[in-house]
PAKEVO-921550 format. One record per residue (C-alpha): x, y, z. Coordinates in steps of 0.001 Angstrom, whole numbers, always signed. Layout:
PAKEVO-921550
X:Y:Z
...
This chain:
PAKEVO-921550
+1418:+7572:+20120
+2526:+4500:+22590
+4139:+5767:+25993
+5932:+3392:+28427
+4760:+3380:+32099
+7368:+2489:+34851
+6306:-1054:+35458
+6651:-1653:+31561
+2920:-1608:+30546
+2306:-110:+26991
-589:+2101:+26366
-2135:+1731:+22971
-5387:+3132:+21904
-8769:+1670:+21213
-11200:+3107:+18587
-14968:+2477:+18375
-16139:+2992:+15070
-19544:+3337:+13370
-21976:+3930:+16434
-24456:+6186:+14734
-22567:+9503:+14612
-22271:+11311:+11456
-23620:+10814:+7762
-23527:+7689:+5991
-23776:+3836:+6563
-24275:+2544:+10387
-22125:-618:+10166
-21589:-2629:+13216
-19699:-900:+16158
-16053:-2129:+15765
-13067:-2062:+18254
-9680:-2290:+16739
-7333:-3524:+19186
-4326:-2086:+17518
-5631:+1502:+17498
-4987:+4295:+20234
-7487:+4306:+22665
-7423:+2058:+25907
-4905:-32:+27195
-2321:-3174:+26277
-652:-4940:+29062
+2577:-7052:+28094
+3611:-9929:+30093
+6678:-11918:+28717
+9172:-14625:+30030
+11653:-13263:+27962
+14017:-10842:+29386
+16527:-9598:+26732
+18777:-7738:+29136
+19605:-11118:+31234
+20009:-13384:+28146
+22783:-11535:+25699
+22672:-14195:+23393
+19086:-14379:+22829
+18853:-10706:+22710
+21595:-10574:+19829
+20004:-13262:+17935
+16152:-11794:+18476
+17591:-8523:+17550
+19101:-9636:+14231
+15800:-11428:+13396
+13887:-8326:+13843
+16061:-6247:+12034
+15721:-8510:+9079
+11987:-9204:+9695
+10139:-7121:+11800
+12376:-3842:+11124
+10882:-1691:+13877
+11723:-477:+17478
+14141:-3185:+19008
+16117:-554:+21006
+19698:-627:+20360
+19331:-2395:+16583
+22362:-2459:+14346
+23302:-3919:+11235
+26432:-6092:+11451
+25870:-7680:+8279
+25799:-4866:+5419
+29137:-3755:+4079
+28202:-332:+3736
+27124:+195:+7107
+30444:-1318:+8075
+32180:+1100:+6277
+29968:+3827:+7334
+30989:+3328:+10906
+34415:+2167:+10490
+35903:+3107:+7232
+37305:+784:+4577
+38898:-1404:+6876
+36018:-1893:+8972
+34149:-3929:+5945
+36435:-6873:+6684
+36329:-6287:+10540
+34409:-8264:+13134
+30683:-7173:+13758
+30222:-4045:+16010
+29989:-4754:+19837
+26573:-3262:+20891
+25669:-4544:+24252
+23597:-3870:+27587
+25889:-1822:+29904
+26763:-4071:+32870
+25497:-2497:+36146
+24418:+749:+34781
+21671:+2127:+32752
+22058:+2251:+29149
+23620:+649:+26289
+27425:+94:+25754
+28679:+812:+22214
+32383:-216:+21548
+33930:+1021:+18303
+33803:+497:+15353
+30077:+283:+15721
+26932:+2205:+15026
+24020:+2273:+17358
+20793:+3506:+15525
+17363:+4832:+16751
+14123:+5580:+15313
+13205:+9487:+15206
+9374:+9490:+14708
+7678:+12378:+13579
+6952:+14871:+16431
+3597:+15158:+16762
+1762:+18321:+15385
+4921:+18918:+13308
+4234:+20640:+10012
+6981:+21701:+7120
+10774:+22156:+8374
+11283:+21781:+12143
+14391:+22619:+13989
+14694:+20573:+17023
+17596:+20264:+19700
+19108:+16637:+20243
+20565:+16045:+23911
+22493:+12962:+24001
+23536:+11806:+27162
+26830:+9665:+27086
+29667:+8193:+29525
+32619:+8349:+27059
+36000:+6619:+27401
+39351:+8432:+26963
+40270:+8493:+23240
+36967:+8030:+21956
+36299:+9214:+18451
+32445:+9487:+17852
+29773:+11398:+15640
+26197:+11754:+15561
+24532:+11015:+12374
+20840:+11552:+11021
+19851:+9463:+8026
+16603:+9858:+6242
+15192:+6459:+5499
+11686:+7668:+3709
+8238:+8955:+4365
+5581:+8426:+6790
+5389:+4687:+6172
+9221:+4058:+5544
+10762:+958:+7449
+12860:+2437:+10550
+14463:-894:+11028
+17658:-2116:+9998
+16059:-2823:+6458
+15305:+734:+5932
+18593:+1796:+6852
+20437:-551:+4723
+18027:+94:+1933
+18617:+3928:+2236
+22423:+3348:+2002
+22137:+1220:-965
+20304:+3931:-2614
+23100:+6115:-2195
+21483:+8251:+568
+24135:+9672:+2802
+23681:+10536:+6592
+23887:+14058:+7922
+26914:+14503:+10165
+25584:+16557:+13424
+28106:+18279:+15536
+28161:+17253:+19184
+28949:+19758:+21901
+29195:+19070:+25412
+26643:+20992:+27770
+28830:+21060:+30832
+30981:+18689:+32658
+30285:+15048:+33323
+27993:+14235:+36563
+29006:+11923:+39575
+28356:+8711:+37209
+30634:+9928:+34385
+27781:+11095:+32097
+28086:+14128:+29867
+25229:+15687:+28125
+26018:+16575:+24203
+23401:+18824:+22507
+23196:+19057:+18687
+20472:+20934:+16234
+18908:+19093:+13335
+16572:+20239:+10662
+13528:+17931:+10412
+11339:+17780:+7506
+7951:+16380:+8681
+7082:+14189:+5566
+10191:+12145:+6034
+11116:+9502:+8459
+14688:+9648:+10221
+17074:+7284:+12245
+19557:+8544:+14549
+22918:+7054:+14393
+25432:+7281:+17208
+28670:+6320:+15386
+31699:+5264:+17502
+34787:+4936:+15223
+37118:+4129:+18346
+37052:+3598:+21854
+33636:+3376:+23507
+30650:+5065:+24943
+27707:+4115:+27388
+24367:+5453:+25805
+21903:+6687:+28470
+19371:+8478:+26669
+18230:+10632:+24045
+15933:+13871:+24402
+14726:+15969:+21614
+13576:+19580:+22458
+10961:+20615:+20132
+9263:+24465:+19544
+6385:+24821:+21429
+3515:+23858:+21651
+5116:+20666:+20425
+6955:+20201:+23755
+9454:+17421:+24361
+9603:+13991:+23398
+11684:+11376:+25310
+13326:+8972:+23204
+13850:+6066:+25548
+17370:+3834:+24343
+17709:+1575:+27449
+16105:-2073:+26801
+12383:-2248:+27421
+11398:-4934:+29941
+10728:-8390:+28020
+8758:-8193:+24589
+7623:-4965:+24153
+5008:-4865:+21099
+4746:-2629:+18365
+2355:-2668:+15540
+3460:-3085:+11896
+2493:-4804:+8987
+3739:-8758:+8661
+3679:-10730:+5485
+2545:-13995:+5288
+2746:-15779:+1788
+2608:-12475:+167
-269:-11518:+2349
+107:-8264:+4452
-1659:-7416:+7571
-1571:-5275:+10448
-271:-6792:+13404
+734:-6661:+17044
+4125:-8507:+17166
+5403:-9800:+20578
+7984:-12396:+21845
+6704:-15945:+22745
+6585:-16767:+25626
+4529:-13787:+26237
+1129:-12290:+26465
-882:-9268:+25437
-3903:-8004:+27515
-6926:-5816:+26601
-9686:-4799:+28811
-12618:-4319:+26685
-16510:-3855:+26957
-18637:-6235:+25156
-21338:-4539:+23535
-25118:-5196:+24918
-25992:-6618:+21233
-23053:-9363:+21618
-19970:-9494:+19577
-17122:-11586:+17896
-13576:-11319:+18422
-11726:-12071:+15061
-7862:-12254:+14354
-5195:-14142:+12551
-1857:-15451:+13850
+1360:-16496:+12379
+5267:-16711:+12650
+6785:-13373:+11997
+10008:-14885:+10756
+9668:-17481:+7652
+13096:-18784:+8661
+11837:-19921:+12125
+11027:-23386:+12244
+10268:-23414:+15959
+6492:-24605:+16792
+4421:-22042:+18191
+1206:-22491:+20630
-1086:-19617:+21039
-4265:-19041:+22704
-7079:-16473:+23009
-8457:-16330:+26370
-11589:-14129:+27925
-11088:-13415:+31420
-13196:-11447:+34047
-12940:-10911:+37901
-9438:-12881:+37965
-10748:-16156:+36298
-10829:-17652:+32822
-14408:-17515:+31096
-13190:-19116:+27784
-9924:-20405:+26044
-9487:-20828:+22581
-5922:-22086:+21156
-4012:-24079:+18783
-309:-25014:+17706
+1296:-23697:+14635
+4164:-25240:+12665
+6062:-22871:+10435
+5954:-24800:+7041
+8133:-21769:+5740
+8261:-20756:+2111
+6170:-18051:+333
+3012:-20087:+828
+2943:-19831:+4552
-599:-18884:+5667
-2202:-17085:+8520
-4276:-18876:+10685
-7760:-17031:+11287
-9494:-17441:+14508
-13019:-16435:+15607
-14143:-16172:+19168
-18012:-15680:+20125
-18551:-12933:+22950
-22130:-13065:+23061
-22075:-14740:+26331
-20723:-11772:+28158
-22999:-8962:+26480
-22704:-5530:+28271
-19686:-7078:+30508
-16243:-5806:+30981
-13791:-8459:+30104
-10318:-8704:+29314
-8951:-10113:+26216
-5726:-11976:+26692
-3531:-13211:+23381
-807:-15441:+24521
+1890:-17676:+22730
+4348:-20240:+24031
+6969:-22273:+22628
+9112:-25407:+23394
+12262:-23623:+21749
+15180:-22359:+23978
+15009:-19078:+22179
+12135:-16461:+22000
+10027:-16815:+18786
+8302:-13923:+17020
+4704:-14102:+16799
+2212:-11640:+15003
-1305:-11498:+16062
-2783:-9750:+13015
-5964:-7560:+12912
-7282:-8157:+16191
-10990:-6547:+16528
-14182:-7104:+18117
-17142:-6701:+16120
-20720:-5899:+17528
-23771:-7628:+16226
-26166:-5752:+14566
-29521:-5558:+15718
-31280:-5328:+12436
-32884:-2031:+13215
-30697:-468:+10245
-30179:-1496:+6798
-26676:-3068:+6355
-24027:-1039:+4178
-23605:-2928:+1212
-20265:-4619:-109
-18177:-2909:-2249
-16245:-4545:-4722
-13747:-2633:-6942
-12404:-4621:-9708
-9500:-3102:-11817
-8673:-5071:-14943
-5105:-3510:-15963
-4283:-2384:-19379
-8125:-2829:-20927
-8943:-398:-23631
-12684:+208:-24229
-12896:-573:-27874
-11920:-4181:-27123
-14419:-5015:-24768
-17534:-6652:-26206
-19695:-5049:-23849
-18783:-1987:-25662
-19645:-3451:-29207
-16161:-5001:-30059
-16848:-7811:-32631
-14925:-10319:-30628
-16420:-11994:-27582
-13671:-10817:-25434
-15767:-10387:-22213
-19048:-12166:-21647
-19008:-11750:-18156
-18731:-7869:-18155
-21485:-8297:-21390
-23920:-9962:-19288
-23215:-7564:-16173
-23550:-4393:-18600
-27283:-5241:-19431
-27906:-4486:-15722
-25650:-1807:-14809
-24727:+1898:-15850
-22025:+1757:-18492
-19868:+4574:-19427
-18989:+4490:-22906
-16044:+7727:-22351
-14732:+7207:-19531
-11149:+8615:-19504
-7988:+7570:-17711
-6033:+10196:-15698
-2697:+8702:-16934
-1604:+5876:-19564
+198:+3723:-16558
-463:+1596:-13725
+985:+3844:-10729
-741:+7335:-11219
-3985:+5910:-12352
-4556:+3784:-9623
-3784:+6795:-7155
-6613:+8571:-8808
-9123:+5680:-8752
-8768:+4859:-5247
-8628:+8665:-3888
-10453:+10761:-6587
-7499:+13377:-7009
-5668:+13950:-10011
-2210:+13126:-10961
-1194:+16914:-10983
-2719:+16990:-7444
-1776:+13852:-5926
+1783:+14132:-7351
+2561:+10373:-7588
+3798:+10650:-11257
+6942:+8906:-11237
+8512:+5304:-10091
+10307:+6869:-7140
+7324:+8265:-5743
+4492:+7257:-3191
+1176:+8131:-1767
+1167:+10662:+1175
-1556:+9528:+3248
-1800:+12795:+4976
-3062:+14830:+2038
-4435:+12073:-278
-8006:+10898:+806
-7757:+7057:+175
-10870:+5401:+64
-9945:+2196:+1926
-9154:+4487:+4966
-12601:+6207:+4795
-14521:+2560:+4755
-12473:+1048:+7413
-13588:+3953:+9489
-16878:+3078:+8548
-16342:-525:+9827
-15595:-1914:+6687
-13474:-5011:+6309
-10875:-3794:+3677
-8992:-6337:+1689
-6972:-5890:-1437
-5858:-8922:-3683
-3739:-7128:-6544
-1042:-8285:-8804
+1494:-5985:-6901
+3890:-4423:-9409
+2991:-598:-9638
-154:-1478:-7211
+2169:-2928:-4410
+2422:-1635:-918
+5916:+129:-1806
+3974:+2851:-3370
+1410:+3433:-382
-1602:+1683:-1747
-1979:-363:+1582
-3033:+2666:+3411
-6522:+1846:+4985
-6260:-1898:+4073
-6466:-4436:+6797
-5152:-6965:+4457
-3218:-6383:+1391
-2086:-9490:-1094
+474:-9234:-3764
-93:-12194:-5711
-2062:-11605:-8949
-5528:-13708:-8806
-5213:-14516:-12671
-2436:-17057:-13683
+689:-14899:-13502
+2374:-16234:-16447
+5049:-13290:-16202
+6085:-14834:-13061
+6924:-18237:-14593
+7085:-20551:-11483
+5217:-23112:-9470
+5345:-21194:-6272
+3770:-17942:-8372
+959:-20327:-9876
+365:-21405:-6116
+319:-17936:-4861
-2297:-17030:-7612
-4485:-19869:-6614
-4295:-18777:-2846
-5412:-15208:-3994
-8475:-16608:-5627
-9057:-18571:-2755
-8902:-15618:-587
-11285:-13896:-2638
-13778:-16607:-2200
-13068:-16658:+1553
-13173:-12771:+1933
-16655:-12753:+186
-18256:-15696:+1594
-20807:-15750:+4066
-21720:-15496:+7251
-20263:-11773:+7773
-20890:-9420:+10561
-19787:-6437:+8710
-19418:-5369:+5202
-16383:-5826:+2924
-14509:-3403:+576
-12658:-5747:-1747
-9843:-4140:-4098
-9107:-6849:-7077
-6812:-6131:-9647
-4918:-8344:-11995
-2268:-7880:-14604
-3360:-10756:-17152
-4380:-8256:-19995
-1177:-6458:-19401
+887:-9538:-19963
-1132:-10669:-23056
-1503:-14194:-21315
-3681:-16284:-23298
-5045:-19627:-22942
-5237:-21830:-25785
-9349:-22216:-25508
-9376:-18261:-25072
-7454:-17956:-28359
-9848:-20262:-30103
-12572:-18429:-28920
-11331:-15234:-30729
-10639:-17136:-33878
-7271:-18481:-33957
-6671:-22090:-35055
-6295:-24547:-32067
-2875:-25910:-33728
-1696:-22564:-34094
-2773:-21528:-30474
-1332:-24771:-28791
+2128:-23835:-30647
+2211:-20013:-29819
+5154:-19459:-27428
+3799:-18090:-24281
+6941:-15878:-23293
+7539:-11918:-23375
+9973:-11653:-26200
+7362:-9410:-27900
+8290:-6589:-25386
+10829:-5565:-27647
+8373:-4560:-30295
+8107:-1039:-29189
+12022:-183:-29878
+11516:-2091:-33323
+8400:-100:-34361
+10164:+2915:-33525
+13392:+2141:-35426
+11871:+1671:-38955
+10016:+4043:-41367
+8070:+1238:-42641
+5997:-433:-39645
+3963:-2298:-42066
+6747:-4856:-41977
+5696:-5985:-38346
+1537:-6487:-39594
+1779:-10120:-39049
+3472:-10161:-35896
+1029:-7341:-34497
-1893:-9112:-35709
-739:-12280:-33942
-417:-10066:-30544
-3673:-8444:-31171
-5618:-11907:-31211
-3383:-12853:-28041
-4545:-9639:-26309
-7924:-10364:-27061
-7758:-13737:-25598
-5994:-12093:-22669
-8815:-10180:-22228
-11412:-13336:-21576
-8796:-14390:-18707
-9270:-10803:-17346
-12912:-11249:-17495
-13077:-14399:-15386
-11855:-12190:-12435
-15121:-10175:-12702
-16895:-13670:-12799
-15186:-14991:-9589
-16105:-11668:-7481
-19775:-11857:-8766
-19941:-15204:-8218
-18177:-15368:-4748
-20154:-12353:-3567
-23601:-13532:-5024
-23936:-9613:-6113
-26036:-10710:-9050
-28631:-12410:-6880
-28779:-9737:-3921
-27813:-6321:-5974
-29352:-4072:-3054
-26570:-5673:-827
-23514:-4873:-3196
-22006:-2176:-5137
-19731:-3463:-7925
-17362:-1015:-9870
-15428:-2619:-12844
-12805:-475:-14865
-9422:-514:-16359
-6582:+2077:-15349
-5477:+2553:-18838
-5470:+993:-22385
-2731:-347:-24824
-1810:+420:-28374
-1318:-2233:-30462
+524:-762:-33672
-1769:+2346:-33698
+81:+5507:-34291
+3231:+3593:-34907
+3795:+2480:-31560
+3147:-326:-29051
+2575:-534:-25594
+1404:+2465:-23041
+2757:+4907:-20488
+4329:+7039:-23587
+1431:+8771:-24860
-2163:+10040:-24614
-3919:+8386:-27546
-7427:+7230:-27350
-6472:+3775:-27272
-4502:+4326:-24011
-6759:+6582:-22420
-10521:+5429:-23098
-11263:+2342:-20650
-14426:+386:-19512
-16301:+1603:-16488
-19458:+132:-14994
-21418:+498:-11778
-23759:-2176:-10458
-25709:-2726:-7411
-27513:-566:-4547
-28416:+2916:-6016
-27437:+2318:-9463
-29934:+2265:-12386
-28880:+265:-15655
-28337:+2556:-18469
-25824:+3535:-21242
-24214:+7014:-20670
-21989:+8642:-23217
-21102:+11595:-21435
-17393:+12127:-20869
-16183:+11060:-17275
-12819:+10644:-15711
-11692:+7841:-13435
-11275:+10551:-11064
-15266:+10313:-10414
-14970:+6643:-9025
-14149:+7339:-5552
-16310:+10482:-4987
-19484:+8281:-6552
-18741:+5351:-4385
-18616:+7801:-1341
-21940:+9313:-2392
-23869:+6026:-3177
-22766:+5165:+423
-23894:+7994:+1931
-20815:+9410:+2696
-19319:+13074:+2185
-17944:+12809:-1407
-14930:+15133:-148
-15580:+17785:-2814
-12834:+20053:-1596
-10249:+17344:-1229
-10999:+15436:-4546
-10995:+16377:-8299
-13834:+14082:-9352
-17502:+14649:-9126
-20091:+11792:-8289
-21917:+10344:-11140
-24850:+9519:-8914
-27181:+12229:-10950
-26691:+9891:-13994
-28101:+6868:-12044
-30955:+9073:-10634
-32237:+9919:-14278
-31799:+13591:-13819
-29653:+16160:-16107
-26237:+14977:-16559
-23664:+16511:-18716
-20016:+15328:-19354
-17153:+17295:-18522
-13968:+17354:-20415
-11532:+15066:-18762
-7796:+15941:-17810
-5094:+13253:-18537
-1147:+13579:-18025
+1872:+11605:-18789
+5448:+12017:-17982
+6389:+14520:-15251
+7364:+18173:-15245
+10748:+17474:-15533
+10585:+14828:-18242
+8690:+14436:-21487
+5400:+15969:-19831
+2257:+15891:-21804
-1213:+16666:-21085
-4632:+16239:-22732
-8086:+17648:-22376
-10411:+15261:-23806
-14004:+16417:-24437
-16935:+14868:-26332
-15956:+15811:-29599
-12641:+18085:-29392
-9307:+16370:-27862
-6294:+18899:-26957
-2874:+17753:-26697
-141:+19780:-25313
+3679:+18543:-25071
+5802:+20356:-23114
+9357:+20982:-24478
+12382:+21947:-22674
+13283:+25002:-24834
+9787:+26302:-23500
+7826:+25928:-26980
+5112:+23764:-26256
+3534:+21700:-29209
-135:+21974:-29135
-2538:+19562:-31270
-6286:+19645:-31820
-8235:+16499:-32632
-11667:+16437:-33860
-13154:+13063:-32730
-16097:+13394:-34710
-14113:+13714:-37845
-10587:+11828:-38760
-9867:+11697:-34764
-6374:+11693:-34105
-5329:+10871:-37595
-5088:+14660:-38597
-4183:+17870:-36134
-6740:+20689:-36933
-5273:+23363:-34606
-4301:+25564:-37573
-7810:+25477:-39241
-9125:+25685:-35664
-7030:+28352:-34118
-9609:+30104:-32029
-10991:+26900:-30727
-7349:+25869:-29992
-6424:+28748:-27760
-9750:+28408:-26086
-9291:+25031:-25157
-5666:+25469:-24261
-6466:+28075:-21743
-8876:+26160:-20122
-6388:+22951:-19857
-3616:+25609:-18693
-6197:+26775:-16028
-7013:+23281:-14629
-3442:+22250:-14359
-2498:+25215:-12475
-5263:+24955:-9936
-4317:+21451:-9239
-829:+22142:-8802
-1752:+25206:-6276
-3404:+22371:-4215
-815:+19718:-5015
+218:+17056:-2486
+3416:+16353:-1007
+4854:+12875:-2255
+7025:+10383:-248
+10050:+8261:-1759
+9256:+4788:-2489
+11827:+2562:-1216
+11374:-390:-3850
+12363:-3898:-2136
+14417:-6345:-4336
+11465:-8628:-4454
+9500:-5868:-6106
+12042:-4882:-8454
+12202:-8347:-9630
+8523:-8289:-10025
+8477:-5096:-12004
+10982:-6513:-14325
+8863:-9727:-14821
+6193:-7138:-15805
+8222:-5747:-18730
+9504:-2594:-16569
+12735:-1498:-15329
+15098:-2015:-18277
+12791:-3467:-20867
């Protein structure tokens, strides 16, 4: 938690990670300058209180771009906000007036206007907390005012104007809180008003002082919380200069944790350089893609009042979606064992301040070589790949040559079962080890609760790993909480993103491939956790050469339209009693899907090549998998997410590298086993009490290893819910019906498979397996996590539509 000192300094914490305590690997010591131990001092030549025009422009920019923490932020542009604060007529009125009070502390609000303040979660609060809000106001005569509290989302929601407007656009109405004066005005005309609000700790709120007519001067806001939480003071007067705040800033689709401040300005950290030497690394970029002002920055090392070294450069903002971060590295070995000061500064020739982001400033100690280096971890997710179409699993067509070669040196699980037949819930399971009935993210409106879901990236980051994600976005986007624990999170598909259909998308894809190469390239002073994901198979994106490789004549392949008209096939299949009429169309799509797998396979090849994992298997841990499969006409249907058939649940799963013995394993396993296995192989706690999977390490060690029936679910408790329990021979499926009469089917996978329901002839077995399924579901729901609300950005909505969701 940040606290403001009287002289305007902000104290921010530093964390020293991986110094040899606890179990698991001992990576190089890491000091993260954005974390919560130590101190950062902010200097700035920009005084917003003395520059109203600059303050107004900067305020608008930070509302739109940075979104957090500028005191007195408001939205003058959004019609919904105007109507909220001033009625229908205010939608056409001039912008609200919010200004620094002249000659007195506080912020002046002239109606119609709304002054919005973030309400951060009280530390230590759990459940629903009642808290008193004390608002100190100097109110004009005939002033009509009210206090509003608006829930903007869960713990990662944007508390700035962007989050405010998004909440209003989603139809969320603010609570109006009654204000009651607590005694007469003081000598300065300030009256304390009190109100009570009920706080639900897993959500974030903003407090709105709404002045419909007249005017008021807001002096401060105080929240009184139940003991032992104490009292939290919400400062509302403008803070001196460009006070920083840590948030994620996107450059070209690449989101990174950043310190944001105003140029001209500087941030200073005192650090102790480890005796073994160290390196300082960070990235720099403009915050506002529309800001055309040039920017100069420097990284200075100081001690005893003098400069020891200085590194700097000038940045021009070329704008557009491909604006990139500038990476900086400073060697600190010359000051080993000394106390120094790190100074990050930025300047501009612009007459107005420029917002600058210093991303992931981090000090990494040199390794002394006395302990083995932890392996790099590469988790490669090939979206929408079913196991029976992978050549490494015996498929007749050569769909995955890289995987086939890797399989000969890997642990291959032939009966790996996805926990859900679509991307969002399955990937939460992969990256946490919790099944969907426990983590709760089963609907497009839900997102991960980082306080209850143990995300693997967060644990590896805490052990000193550099955590980077390069994904196709969509339902693996930050909107759903996946960036938890990642220092960098890129949402541009590293495979050719045909579904986006633009030159910009193709160039962003090339940037993602380049980023994979950079992250995995030597030299590195700490291990890497790379999460790489692609939708290329999901999109049936087939290159001509790949179509030819799977048997299509080149002339036909060259003329095959590369569009998404085939997405209507599910509707057409379901509307006919004669699915055979679509046999020719399905045959073309089947060939196109096989060819797309070759494109997905090339992502595996890129990761293996860039990391040199095959040459140095003891320095790497590679996991290749898919989140779910695909139906291509089987069972009279097409696509995924709708059922729990084998084509949708049985997926490839391979482990390669340190601690993994090659071999094929037919035991039934779940994708919930992936995160516990990675933790175990790295010497970390598998977190058995927090996860539903188990470590597969016994299979690698050659000891006794038996499969366990895997649980999968589709739908939600309120809509089309289905569960399946998949064993080696028997598979039970339960379809929940609104009227309470569940439909139960049992399939013999060693017989005719899912072609016939044998629940009647195997009645006793059906009851036994059904009791086991219900027992597991009930146990998971007793442990169920809360979920946040996913606030999907317009950019993400467009991306999801391009992927065939949201209306197709």
